[in-house]
Structures are given as structure tokens and as C-alpha cells.
C-alpha positions in Angstrom: 151.1 85.1 137.0 152.0 87.0 139.0 150.7 85.6 142.1 153.0 84.0 144.2 150.3 82.8 147.3 149.0 79.4 146.6 145.9 78.0 147.7 147.5 75.0 149.2 144.7 72.6 151.1 144.4 69.0 151.7 142.5 67.1 149.9 139.1 65.1 151.1 140.4 61.9 151.1 136.8 60.9 151.0 136.5 62.5 147.1 137.4 60.7 144.1 140.5 61.4 142.6 139.2 62.0 138.5 141.7 62.6 135.7 140.9 65.2 132.8 142.2 66.5 129.6 142.5 70.0 128.2 144.7 70.9 124.7 146.6 73.6 124.1 148.4 74.7 121.5 151.3 73.7 122.9 149.4 69.4 123.4 147.1 67.8 126.3 147.4 69.0 129.2 146.4 66.4 132.1 145.1 67.8 135.3 144.1 65.6 138.9 141.3 66.7 141.3 139.5 65.5 144.0 136.8 66.9 144.9 137.9 70.7 144.9 141.1 70.5 144.6 143.8 69.9 142.0 146.2 67.8 142.4 148.1 67.6 139.8 149.0 68.6 136.6 151.4 66.7 133.8 151.9 66.6 129.7 150.8 63.7 128.4 153.5 62.5 125.7 152.3 59.7 124.9 151.7 58.9 121.0 148.4 57.8 122.6 146.6 58.6 124.7 144.1 57.6 126.8 140.2 59.8 126.5 139.5 61.4 129.4 136.6 63.7 129.8 136.7 67.4 129.5 137.5 69.7 132.7 134.6 70.5 134.8 132.5 74.3 133.6 134.9 76.7 137.1 138.2 75.0 135.6 137.9 75.5 131.9 137.1 78.6 132.2 140.0 79.6 134.4 142.6 77.3 132.7 141.2 79.1 129.5 141.2 82.7 130.9 145.1 82.1 131.9 146.2 80.4 128.7 144.2 82.8 126.4 144.4 85.5 127.9 147.7 85.1 130.7 146.3 87.3 132.3 144.1 86.4 135.0 145.1 83.0 138.1 144.0 79.8 138.8 142.1 80.0 142.5 141.3 76.6 142.6 142.8 75.3 145.9 145.8 72.9 145.2 147.1 69.5 146.2 149.4 70.5 149.1 152.9 68.9 148.2 156.3 70.2 148.3 159.3 71.4 150.5 159.0 74.7 151.8 163.1 74.9 149.6 160.2 73.9 146.4 157.3 76.5 147.7 160.1 79.3 147.7 161.1 78.5 143.8 157.5 77.5 142.5 156.7 81.4 143.7 160.1 82.5 142.0 158.8 81.0 138.5 155.4 82.4 138.9 157.2 85.6 139.8 159.4 85.7 135.8 156.9 87.8 133.5 155.0 86.6 130.8 157.1 85.9 127.4 160.5 87.1 129.0 163.2 83.9 130.8 165.3 83.8 133.6 168.6 80.9 133.2 168.6 78.3 136.3 172.1 80.3 137.4 170.0 83.8 137.4 167.2 82.1 139.7 169.4 79.8 141.4 171.5 83.7 142.7 168.3 84.8 143.6 167.2 82.7 145.9 171.1 82.2 147.3 170.6 78.5 146.1 172.8 76.4 143.5 171.5 75.6 139.8 170.9 71.9 140.2 169.1 72.9 143.1 167.0 74.6 141.2 166.4 72.5 138.8 165.5 69.9 140.9 163.1 71.8 142.2 161.4 72.4 139.3 161.4 69.3 137.4 159.7 68.5 141.1 157.0 70.5 139.5 153.2 69.0 140.2 151.6 72.1 138.1 153.2 72.4 134.5 151.5 75.5 133.6 149.9 76.8 136.3 154.0 77.2 138.0 156.1 77.9 134.6 158.5 76.1 135.0 159.4 76.1 131.1 160.4 80.3 131.8 163.7 78.4 132.4 166.4 78.0 130.3 170.0 76.8 130.8 173.1 79.6 130.0 174.0 77.9 126.3 170.6 76.8 125.6 166.7 75.8 126.1 167.7 72.8 128.8 166.0 70.5 130.1 161.3 70.2 131.0 160.4 68.4 133.0 163.1 65.6 133.5 163.9 66.2 129.4 166.9 67.2 128.1 165.0 66.0 124.0 161.7 64.7 123.1 158.4 66.0 123.5 158.3 67.5 126.8 161.1 69.5 125.5 158.9 70.5 122.1 156.6 71.5 124.5 159.1 74.0 127.0 160.0 75.3 123.1 156.1 75.4 122.7 155.3 77.2 125.6 157.9 79.7 125.4 156.8 80.8 121.2 153.2 81.8 122.8 154.3 83.4 125.1 156.6 85.9 123.4 153.4 86.0 121.0 150.9 86.8 123.2 153.1 89.2 125.3 153.0 91.5 123.0 149.1 91.1 122.3 149.4 92.4 125.8 
């Protein structure tokens, strides 16, 4: 996933916002759609998660291709959100090759910003898995993920990195 252009769109406010669940080897991902616009994805971390319907076929096929081959792009429109700075960070995250990582400091230097500002943009990433903020590590270890420094989200980050390392050797 190296495409840096995002198909940002404003969802039609008359469309109902629906929640779906996608199972990955790293955990369950909740996806929120409003019409044909993807509004948000988030990892489900509670021990008991609500029963959510499976994804619509078109999105299921895109996520499967992305997750299983790590070659495909998500072409579904993404709900417009974030600042210009966050967009720059999120685009830079998409440039990190599959199976590779960067430190907050390295990426911050490339973007001429501070590691803390970069980490805050990562924390506000509304599309984990699609925008791979899990590929950014601290200089001393795994770092945080989605605002967490311990717990299930760090386990998900670790699982994502391990999966990508394995699958990137198969590409």
C-alpha cells in the first residue's frame, strides 16, 4: 500500500451509518460505513464484542485483497477528516513499505516536525490497517498504538508487524 492519494469524501448525511465487523489474525476490526463512504475503522478490544454483521461484498473483497496479499489498495471513499498536518503524516505512513518500520524520530525528521506531533497524528488515525500507523516504532521498542502503551492494542500492533514481516517475505 504505497498510494498516498486518499479518496476523501463527505458522506451523504441522509445515509444511515452502519457498523460491520472484520476478523483478522490480529483481532476484530470494526468498520463504519455511511452510504458508500468509509467513516472509521477501529480495533475491538473489549473481551465481549457486540455482534456486528459481516462486511458488504465489495468492501470484504477489498479488505481481503489488502490483508491477504498486502498488494491491493482500498479504493472505497474515506470520510473527510483530519488537518493538513495529519494528512501529511497519514500519507507518509502509507509510504512505509510492507514488512518495514520507521521510528517516530526518523519519520518526524522526514516531515520536519517533532516525534510528539507525529505520534499525535498517528493516535488520531481514523483508519488503522488502511493507514498503517502500526509501522512506526519508538527508538527504544514497540512504542504506542492508537494512544495505548500497553494492553490489547499493543498486542494487535505486534501481531500486525509479525504478519506483515511474514507475508512480505512471500511477496
